[in-house]
C-alpha positions in Angstrom: 14.9 76.7 -120.3 16.6 75.3 -117.1 14.4 72.3 -117.1 15.5 71.4 -120.6 19.2 72.1 -119.8 19.0 69.9 -116.7 17.4 67.0 -118.8 20.0 67.3 -121.5 22.8 67.4 -118.9 21.4 64.3 -117.2 21.1 62.4 -120.4 24.8 63.2 -121.2 26.0 62.5 -117.7 27.0 66.1 -117.1 26.8 67.7 -113.6 24.0 70.1 -113.2 23.0 71.5 -109.8 20.1 73.6 -108.5 20.9 77.2 -109.4 18.8 79.8 -107.7 20.7 82.8 -109.2 22.2 83.8 -112.5 25.6 85.4 -112.4 27.3 87.7 -114.9 29.9 85.6 -116.9 31.8 88.5 -118.5 34.9 88.2 -116.3 34.9 84.4 -116.9 34.8 85.0 -120.6 37.8 87.3 -120.4 39.7 84.8 -118.2 38.8 82.0 -120.6 40.4 83.9 -123.5 43.6 84.1 -121.4 43.4 80.4 -120.5 43.0 79.6 -124.2 46.1 81.7 -125.0 48.0 79.7 -122.4 46.9 76.3 -123.7 44.4 75.6 -120.9 41.2 76.8 -122.5 39.3 73.5 -122.6 40.3 72.8 -119.0 39.2 76.2 -117.9 35.9 76.1 -119.8 35.1 72.7 -118.1 36.0 74.1 -114.7 33.9 77.2 -115.2 31.0 75.1 -116.4 31.1 72.8 -113.4 31.5 75.8 -111.0 28.5 77.6 -112.5 26.1 74.9 -113.5 26.9 72.1 -111.0 28.2 74.0 -107.9 26.3 77.2 -108.3 29.3 79.4 -107.7 29.3 83.1 -108.6 31.7 83.2 -111.6 31.5 87.0 -111.6 33.7 87.1 -108.5 37.4 87.5 -109.0 38.3 85.1 -106.2 36.3 82.3 -107.7 37.9 82.8 -111.1 41.4 82.8 -109.6 40.6 79.5 -107.9 39.4 78.1 -111.2 42.5 79.2 -112.9 44.7 77.6 -110.2 42.6 74.4 -110.4 43.6 74.0 -114.1 47.3 74.7 -113.4 47.4 78.4 -114.3 48.9 81.1 -112.2 46.5 82.6 -109.7 48.6 85.8 -109.6 48.5 86.2 -113.4 44.8 85.4 -113.5 44.1 88.2 -111.0 46.2 90.6 -113.0 44.4 89.7 -116.3 41.1 90.3 -114.5 42.0 93.5 -112.8 43.6 95.0 -115.9 40.9 93.7 -118.2 43.6 92.4 -120.5 41.2 90.4 -122.7 38.2 92.7 -122.6 38.7 93.8 -126.3 38.9 90.2 -127.4 35.6 89.4 -125.7 34.1 92.6 -127.2 35.2 91.4 -130.6 33.6 88.0 -130.0 30.3 89.6 -129.0 30.4 91.9 -132.0 30.9 89.0 -134.3 28.1 87.1 -132.7 25.7 90.0 -133.2 26.8 90.3 -136.8 26.0 86.6 -137.3 22.7 86.9 -135.5 23.7 84.6 -132.7 21.4 85.1 -129.7 21.9 81.9 -127.7 24.7 79.5 -126.6 25.5 77.1 -128.0 24.8 78.0 -131.6 26.3 75.8 -134.4 26.7 77.2 -137.9 27.8 75.2 -141.0 27.3 76.0 -144.7 24.9 78.8 -144.0 22.7 76.6 -141.7 22.3 77.1 -138.0 21.3 74.9 -135.1 20.7 76.5 -131.7 20.9 74.9 -128.3 22.2 71.6 -126.9 21.5 69.0 -129.6 21.8 65.3 -129.9 24.7 63.9 -131.9 22.4 63.0 -134.8 21.2 66.6 -135.3 24.8 67.9 -135.4 25.9 65.1 -137.7 23.0 66.1 -140.1 24.2 69.7 -139.9 27.7 68.9 -141.1 26.5 66.2 -143.6 28.2 63.2 -142.0 
C-alpha cells in the first residue's frame, strides 16, 4: 500500500517521506474538525498530511498537533484545550458512524450517484465517476 501511495504522491508532486511507524490519527481528526469550524480546515489538513506523510511526525502527540494549529494561524492555547477536553470527539464519532453505515473502509473514498471509487485516483477516473 505504501509503495503505491508513494508512487501516486510522486506523480502528483506531493511530499512523501519514509515512514517507519504508523501513528493514531484520532486526535488529529478531532483537531481538524475544530480547524474546519474556524475556517482553517484545508490549511490544517494540508499541514497534518505533510507532518505525517512527509515528515514522519507523530500526529497522536498533543504537542505536535498544537504546533500544526499554530502553523496555520490558529491559537495553540485553544487547540490544546480542544484536545484535552475532547471537544470534537462526538463529531468525529458521528463521522465514523456514517462511514460505517456507508461501508467506507478506506481513505479516500469517493461516492457519487450510488457509485464508489476507492483510493487515490487519476483525474480521469474521478471525472468519469461524476460524469464530466
